[in-house]
C-alpha positions as CSV (number, residue, x, y, z in Angstrom):
1,X,-3.1,-0.5,12.1
2,X,-2.3,1.9,14.9
3,X,-1.6,5.0,12.8
4,X,1.8,6.4,13.3
5,X,2.0,10.0,14.6
6,X,3.7,10.7,11.3
7,X,3.9,8.4,8.4
8,X,6.8,10.4,7.0
9,X,9.8,8.6,8.6
10,X,8.8,5.1,7.5
11,X,7.9,6.3,4.0
12,X,11.2,8.1,3.7
13,X,13.1,5.0,4.8
14,X,11.1,2.9,2.3
15,X,11.9,5.5,-0.5
16,X,15.6,5.1,0.4
17,X,15.4,1.4,-0.2
18,X,14.9,0.1,3.3
19,X,13.3,-3.3,2.8
20,X,12.2,-3.5,6.5
21,X,10.3,-0.3,6.2
22,X,8.7,-1.7,3.0
23,X,7.7,-4.9,4.7
24,X,6.3,-2.9,7.7
25,X,4.2,-0.8,5.4
26,X,2.9,-4.1,3.8
27,X,2.2,-5.8,7.1
28,X,0.4,-2.8,8.5
29,X,-1.9,-2.3,5.5
30,X,-2.5,-5.5,3.7
31,X,-5.5,-6.6,5.8
32,X,-7.2,-3.3,5.4
33,X,-6.5,-3.3,1.7
34,X,-7.9,-6.8,1.3
35,X,-11.1,-5.8,3.2
36,X,-11.5,-2.7,1.1
37,X,-10.8,-4.5,-2.2
38,X,-13.4,-7.2,-1.4
39,X,-15.9,-4.4,-0.7
40,X,-15.3,-2.9,-4.1
41,X,-15.6,-6.1,-6.1
42,X,-17.6,-9.2,-6.4
43,X,-14.7,-10.9,-8.2
44,X,-12.5,-13.5,-6.5
45,X,-10.3,-12.9,-3.6
46,X,-7.4,-13.9,-5.9
47,X,-8.1,-10.9,-8.1
48,X,-8.0,-8.6,-5.0
49,X,-4.7,-10.2,-3.8
50,X,-3.2,-9.8,-7.3
51,X,-4.2,-6.1,-7.3
52,X,-2.7,-5.6,-3.8
53,X,0.6,-7.2,-4.9
54,X,0.6,-5.1,-8.1
55,X,0.3,-2.0,-5.9
56,X,3.2,-3.0,-3.8
57,X,5.3,-4.1,-6.7
58,X,4.7,-0.8,-8.4
59,X,5.4,1.4,-5.4
60,X,8.7,-0.5,-4.8
61,X,9.7,0.0,-8.5
62,X,8.8,3.7,-8.4
63,X,9.8,4.5,-4.8
64,X,12.5,7.0,-5.6
65,X,10.0,9.2,-7.5
66,X,7.0,8.9,-5.2
67,X,5.9,11.9,-3.1
68,X,5.4,11.3,0.6
69,X,1.7,10.9,1.3
70,X,0.1,12.5,4.4
71,X,-1.5,9.1,5.2
72,X,0.0,5.9,3.9
73,X,-3.1,3.8,4.3
74,X,-5.3,6.3,2.4
75,X,-2.7,6.4,-0.4
76,X,-2.6,2.6,-0.7
77,X,-6.4,2.2,-0.6
78,X,-6.7,4.8,-3.4
79,X,-4.0,3.0,-5.3
80,X,-5.8,-0.3,-4.9
81,X,-9.1,1.2,-6.1
82,X,-7.4,2.6,-9.2
83,X,-5.7,-0.7,-9.9
84,X,-9.0,-2.6,-9.6
85,X,-10.8,-0.4,-12.1
């Protein structure tokens, strides 16, 4: 992903319910999340994908109460690591 100068605008749009912003966040981060998840676990890739989808389902459900991270990718990778534990 080419890191945006500021992740704030897309995250704020996502928090406001913009499905295109949500999809863009997913598209820009899913590959990195998959690689990171596979590096953390010797379990199947299905487990990693399930955890990634759990992260995205949870952030959509809680979007209105989430804070705005400084770096979306770092936030998502940490969320994935926590989900996998």
